[in-house]
C-alpha positions in Angstrom: -173.2 61.6 111.2 -172.4 64.0 113.9 -170.4 67.3 113.5 -167.7 65.8 115.8 -167.3 62.8 113.4 -167.1 65.2 110.4 -164.4 67.2 112.2 -162.5 63.9 112.9 -162.8 62.8 109.3 -161.3 66.1 108.1 -158.5 66.0 110.6 -157.6 62.4 109.9 -157.7 62.9 106.2 -155.3 65.9 106.5 -152.9 63.7 108.3 -152.9 61.4 105.2 -155.1 58.5 106.4 -157.1 56.6 103.8 -160.9 56.0 103.8 -160.6 52.5 105.4 -158.3 53.6 108.3 -160.5 56.6 109.0 -163.7 54.4 108.9 -162.2 51.8 111.3 -160.9 54.6 113.6 -164.3 56.2 113.9 -166.5 53.1 113.6 -168.3 54.1 110.5 -168.6 52.6 107.0 -165.7 53.4 104.5 -168.4 54.4 102.0 -169.7 57.0 104.5 -166.3 58.5 104.8 -165.7 58.5 101.1 -169.1 60.1 100.3 -168.6 62.8 103.0 -165.1 63.7 101.7 -166.3 63.8 98.1 -169.3 66.1 98.9 -167.1 68.3 101.1 -163.8 68.3 99.2 -163.7 72.1 98.8 -163.7 72.6 102.6 -161.1 69.9 103.3 -158.7 70.6 100.5 -158.3 74.3 100.8 -154.6 74.3 101.3 -152.8 77.6 101.4 -149.3 77.9 99.9 -147.0 80.9 100.1 -145.8 82.9 97.1 -142.0 82.5 96.4 -141.6 86.2 95.6 -143.8 88.2 98.0 -144.6 85.6 100.6 -148.4 86.2 100.4 -150.7 83.3 100.8 -151.6 81.5 97.6 -154.9 79.6 97.5 -154.6 76.2 95.9 -157.2 74.6 93.7 -158.0 70.9 94.3 -156.9 68.4 91.7 -154.7 71.0 90.0 -151.0 71.6 89.9 -149.9 73.5 93.0 -149.4 77.2 92.5 -146.1 78.7 93.5 -146.7 82.4 92.8 -149.7 84.6 93.6 -149.6 86.5 90.2 -147.8 86.7 86.9 -146.0 89.8 88.1 -144.5 87.9 91.0 -143.6 84.9 88.8 -141.8 87.0 86.2 -140.0 89.1 88.9 -138.8 86.0 90.7 -137.4 84.5 87.5 -135.7 87.7 86.6 -134.0 87.9 90.0 -133.1 84.3 90.3 -131.7 83.3 86.9 -128.5 82.0 88.7 -130.6 79.4 90.7 -132.1 77.9 87.6 -129.8 75.6 85.5 -130.6 76.1 81.9 -129.7 73.1 79.7 -130.7 75.0 76.6 -127.8 77.6 76.7 -124.1 77.0 76.1 -121.1 79.3 76.3 -119.4 79.9 73.0 -116.3 81.9 71.9 -116.8 84.5 69.3 -114.8 83.9 66.1 -114.5 87.7 65.6 -113.4 89.1 68.9 -112.6 86.0 71.0 -115.0 86.9 73.8 -117.3 84.4 75.4 -121.0 84.7 74.9 -124.1 82.6 75.7 -126.2 81.1 72.9 -128.9 78.4 72.6 -127.6 74.9 71.7 -129.7 74.6 68.6 -128.4 77.8 67.1 -125.1 77.6 65.2 -123.9 81.1 66.1 -120.2 81.8 65.7 -120.2 85.5 66.5 -121.4 87.5 69.5 -122.9 90.3 67.5 -123.6 91.5 64.0 -120.7 93.9 64.2 -118.2 91.0 64.8 -119.7 89.1 61.8 -119.4 92.1 59.4 -115.9 92.8 60.7 -114.9 89.2 60.0 -116.4 89.4 56.5 -114.5 92.6 55.7 -111.3 91.1 57.0 -111.8 88.1 54.7 -112.3 90.3 51.7 -109.4 92.5 52.6 -111.6 95.6 53.2 -110.3 96.2 56.7 -112.4 96.8 59.8 -114.6 99.6 61.2 -111.7 100.7 63.4 -109.3 101.0 60.4 -111.5 103.5 58.6 -111.6 106.0 61.5 
């Protein structure tokens, strides 16, 4: 196999062509194309992605899930800065029984109060002990 044929195989495979189409295009056996690509998959599959946070190139590993971030630092920074872009199905908005303010909680938790202070204040009101503000 000539170096020109090898280049053509790499180029056609990157365009998305299969073994048979590449073989018929170049006039070689499909098994020749398949074995060449298997032996040289690291050279043909080095696809560079771009980090979502810092826009640096991210080297992808063949046969693995595509990387989106170049490091854990960039990943956590992006998630902290873009919480509004991610729709969380696990969180719900609830109204506090103590003060009446809205707060966010997980669905599986049965929270009724936004803070411990509201909870204690509610207990004191039920027992007739007053609230923190009444004592001052």
